[in-house]
C-alpha positions in Angstrom: -72.7 71.4 -8.3 -73.1 67.3 -8.2 -75.3 65.4 -11.1 -77.9 64.0 -9.4 -78.6 61.8 -12.0 -75.9 59.9 -11.8 -75.9 56.4 -9.9 -73.7 55.5 -7.5 -72.3 51.8 -7.6 -74.3 49.5 -5.9 -72.5 47.7 -2.6 -73.1 44.4 -2.4 -75.6 42.9 0.3 -73.9 41.2 3.3 -75.1 38.4 4.8 -74.6 35.9 7.8 -73.3 32.5 6.4 -76.5 29.8 7.6 -73.5 27.7 8.6 -70.6 29.6 10.3 -72.5 32.6 10.6 -69.6 35.0 9.0 -70.0 37.8 6.4 -71.3 36.5 3.1 -71.8 39.2 0.1 -74.9 37.8 -1.3 -74.8 39.1 -4.7 -74.3 36.7 -8.5 -70.8 37.3 -8.0 -70.7 34.3 -4.7 -71.4 31.3 -6.7 -71.8 30.1 -2.8 -74.8 32.1 -1.8 -75.7 32.3 0.7 -72.9 30.9 1.9 -69.6 32.5 2.1 -67.8 29.2 0.9 -68.2 26.0 -1.0 -67.4 24.6 2.6 -70.5 26.0 4.6 -72.5 24.7 1.0 -71.3 21.2 1.4 -71.6 21.0 5.7 -75.5 22.2 5.0 -76.4 20.2 2.2 -74.3 17.3 4.2 -76.4 17.6 7.2 -79.8 17.7 5.1 -78.8 14.6 3.1 -78.1 13.2 6.5 -81.4 14.1 7.9 -79.5 16.1 10.2 -82.1 18.7 9.5 -85.7 18.1 9.2 -89.1 19.9 8.7 -91.4 19.6 11.6 -94.2 17.1 11.9 -97.1 16.6 14.2 -97.5 13.6 13.2 -95.0 10.6 12.3 -95.3 8.6 8.9 -97.3 5.4 8.8 -94.2 3.3 8.6 -92.8 5.1 11.6 -95.0 3.7 13.7 -94.5 0.7 15.8 -96.3 -1.0 18.8 -94.7 1.4 21.5 -95.6 4.5 19.5 -99.4 3.2 19.1 -99.7 2.6 22.6 -98.2 5.6 23.7 -101.0 7.6 20.9 -104.1 5.3 22.4 -103.0 6.1 25.7 -103.7 10.1 25.0 
């Protein structure tokens, strides 16, 4: 009979890499988590830095209004 108190080795959690969709180990041993590699992490950071990724908003910041934008919003 096997002892019930023996702890089994913990399997690392596998997640999908946000950049490439490949398997990525989500554990402290993966310095790039949740990404699978430094390359995927850098691609994601570059997309944020170039403003390819944006948090959606309902209103534009005041400095982005122009005359056409003001006319369009006034007519609604």
